[in-house]
N, C-alpha and C positions, 0 to 999 in steps of 0.2 A: 509472559511466556517467551518473548523474544530473548530475554536474558538467558533463560535455560537453553534455548535453541542455539544461541551464539557461544555460550560458555560450557554447556553440559553440567553446570554446577547446580545441583538440586539442593544441596545443604544450605546455601545462602537464602533459599526461599522458605525454609521452615519457619522463620519468624513472621514474615508477612502473610504466609498462607492462611492462617486462621482469620486474619483480618479481611482477606479477600472473600472468604466464605461468608463472613458477617455482612460485608458489603452486598454480596449477592442476595442474602436474606433481606436486606433493606430494600433492594430493588424489587424483590418479589412482593414485599408489603405494598410498595407503591403501585405495582402492577395490579394487585388485587383491588386497589382503590380507584385505579385509573379509568376503568371502563373500556369497552371495545377491544379488550385484550392487549392494550398498549400501555407502555409507560407514559405517564403524563409529563408535560414540560411546563405547565402552568399551575399555579395555586397548590404548590407542594410544601408550603411553609417557609422556613428560613433558608433551606438549600435552594439553589437555582441551577437550571440547566443552561450552560454557556454554549458549548460546541464551537462557536465562533461569533465575533461581533461585526464582521463585515458582510457575511454571506446571506444574511436573513433580513427581510423587511419587517417581519412580525415574529413574535416569540413562538406562535403555534406552528410556524413553518419549520421549526427545528425538530418537530416530533418524528418525522420520517428518519432523519439522520440519527437521532438519538436512539431510536429503537433498532435500526439496522446495526449501529455500532455496538449496542448492548448485546444483541443477538450474536454478533460475530465474536465478541469477547467471551460470552458464555460457552459457545460451542467450540470455538477454535483456540481458546486460551485456558479458561478455567477448567473445562471438562478434561482436556489432556493433562493439566496439572494435577487434578484429582486422581487421574489414573496413575500418574507417576508416583503419587504418595499412597497408592494402593487402596483408595477410598472409592469403591465402585458405586456405592449408594449416592455419594455426592456428585460423582461423575455423571450418573444418569440424570440426577436432578438438574444439574447445570445444562446438560445437553437438551433435555426436554423443555426447560424454560426458554433456552435460546431458540429452539424450533418453534415454540408457541409464539414468541415475539415476532419472529420472521414471518410466520404465517399470517399474523394479524397485520403486519406492515404491508405485506403483499396485498392483502384484501383491502386495505385502506388507501394505499398510495401508488400501487402499481397500475400503470396505464396500459391496457392490452393493445390499444391503438398505436401508441408510440413505443411500446416495449421498453419502457424505462420508468423509474420512480419519479413522480411529480410531487413536490413538497406540499402544494396546496390543492391537490386533487379534490379533497372533500369539500372545499370552500370555493372551488373554481367559479361557479356561477355567480356567487356573491362578490368575489374580488375582480372578476372580469379579465384576468390575465393569469397565465400559468407562471409558476416559479420552480426552478430547478436549483440544485446546489451541488458544488463539486464534491462535498463530503458524502452526501447520500449516494451519488452515482459512483464515486470511487470505492466506497465501502461495498457496494453491490457487486462491483467488478472483482475486487481483490478477494472477496470471500464467497464468490460463486452464489450470490443470493438472487440473481435474476431468474425467474421461472424459465425452464427449458434451456438454461445456460445461454440465454440470448444477451450477450454482453455488447454486441456490436453497436446498437443505438446509443448506449451509455458511453462507450469509448468515443464514438463520433461526437457526441455532445461535449465531452470533456476536451476533445481536441479542438473543436470549433468555438466553444464558449459563446453561444448565442446570447442575445441581450437578456433573456429570461434567466440566465445562469447567475447565481450568487457565488462569488469567488472569495475564498477564505484569505485571511491576512497571511503574510509571509511565513510565519512559523507553522501554520497549518497547510501550507501549499504542498507539502510533501504527499498528501493523500492523492491528490490529482496526478502528480508526476509518477507515483508508484503504479497507479492504475493504468496510466498511459504506457508505462514500460511493460506491464502484463499484456496489454492490448497490442503490443508491437509498434507503438507510435513514438519511437525515439526521436524521429524528426521533429515532433512537436516539443519534446523535452528540450532538445538543443536550441530550437528557436526561442523557447521561453527563457532559457538561461541567457541567451544573447540579447533579447529584446526587452525583457522585464526585469531581470536581475542585474545584468552588467550595466544597464543604463540608470540604475538607481542613483539619486543624487549623492547618497552616502558613499556609494562605491566610487563614483567619479571624483568626488571632492575630498573624501576622508578615508577611502580604502576600508570601509566597514560596511556591514549589512544592516539596514535600518529596520525598525520594529514594524512599521506600517508601509504600505505601498507609496504613500505620500508622507514625507517627513519634513517638518519645519526646522530651519536652523536654530541652534541653541535650545533644542528640546530633547526630552528623553527618548524620542522616537528615532534619534540618529543612530542608536545602537540597539540591536536586537538582543533579546534575552535568549534566543534560540537560533543563532545564525548558522545553522549547519545543513540546511536543505540542499544547496548545490553540492556540498561535499559528499554527503552520503547518497545522493541520487546518482552521482558519478560511479560509485562503487556498486550500489544495489540495482540501479536501472540501466546505466550505459554499459558497464562491464558485466552486470547481471550476476554478481557473486552473492550467494546465499547458502546457508546450511540446509541440507536435506535431512540430516539427523543431528540430534543435540551434540554440541561441542565440535561441530565440523567433522564428525566421523565420515560423513559423506557430504560433498559440496557440489553445487551447481554453478556453472559459468555459462551465462547466456549473453554473448556480446551483441549489443545494439548501439553502434556509435554514430549512426546516421551519416552526415557528411563531414564529421570530424576526421581530419587527415592524420591525426596522431592523438592517442590517449595512452598514457603510461601511468600505472599506479600499482601500489602494493597493499594488499589487505592483510593486516597482521591478525591472524586468528589464534585461538588457544593452542592449535596444533602446529603453528608456524605460518610463515608468510605465503600468500598466494600472489604470484607475480603475473602481471597482465600488461601486454604491450600490443597496441593496434596501430599499424602504419599504412598509409596509402588511401586511395579513393575507392569508392564503391566500384566494383568491377575488377580492381587490381589491389587487393588489400592483403597485408601480411599480419598474421596473428600469432603471438608467442605467449604461451601460458605455462606456468609451473605451479603445481599444487604440492603441499607438504608431504613428507615421506609416509606419514600414517593417516593420510586423508584419501578417500576414494572419490575421485572427481568425475563429474559428468559434464560434457560440453554440449550445448544445445545450438544447433545451426539450422539454417534454411534447408528444407528438403531438397532444394536444387543443388546444394553443394556436393562435390565429390572429394572426399578426403580419405587418407590412408589410416583411419582409426577404426578400432573395433566398435561396432554398434552395441548399445545397451540392449540386452534381451527383452523380449515381450513389449514392444512399442506399439503405439496406435498405428493403424494402417496408413493414415494421412497426417499431414502437419509437420512441424519441425522434427528433425532427427536428433537423437541423443547418442553421444559417443563416450567411450571410456577414456578418462585421463589417468594414466598410470602414476601412482604415488611417487613423488620425488623426481619425476622425469620432466624435463623441459620439452615442449613440443612446439614446432613452428609450422604453420599452415598457410597456404595461399588460398584466399577466398574470393569468390566472384560475386556472390549475391548477398552476403551477410554484411 
């Protein structure tokens, strides 16, 4: 669905779309056999549930993340894709399946006391210690899966990374950083890039990003197969650029640069480039943005800011404010709180 959101090209999805429906049918068959209304992660035959190889002490600890991920896919990706293809029956089936999975995951893994998902909650007494994972918590934040929209405890856990937290390997680290961006914790993202990514042996010695957090010399781990997390988190998290409608008919820019004194980048969209430049420290920052001529832009800023832009109509009474970015026009703002 991200492909369609970023390109607006539905035609290219006609070939894989039937395969996606078949895969959803396969998941439904597993679900019917799994018990407790959940997709199983053990004893499913030749296929295996991976999710990540660093974040989990036991295979069964992956069940929470797997079900939250599948629920998010069904409701937020497959169902909208079915709607785009005009298949209302399949859309409803995907949405209902996703909601059933989420309900079962909440019933099995949601801790009302801690107000977050605990991977081993059903086996906590036997195992003697709790286990969290960045993937479950990030998915619950990104796709609004926490009951009552209570994302605060999950965001704080993702920011603090307590000892009970299982952390994914570098190629999967994006989920945690995306969720931190949604939760307004760009400070943690920048700290992570400085202290975990920039200090990698492969970065210091070879100017590459390694496959695992610890990489031995002369091994395949010196080069990652998916070394793009710092790059796209700069665009999607720090500059906060994302499509609000397929093909960037509407776009959002939500700057969160923490203590970075300068960040300049250009996001090349299907409608043209979005130019972004942030300079200065918190309290005295200059932001320059330009969106393409046929793109309706929305700028998201702290509610404390005072800027000479037109507010977007019908906003929530509290929280960040949204402003209209005129197509094709460069705007420069002085910011105090963002």
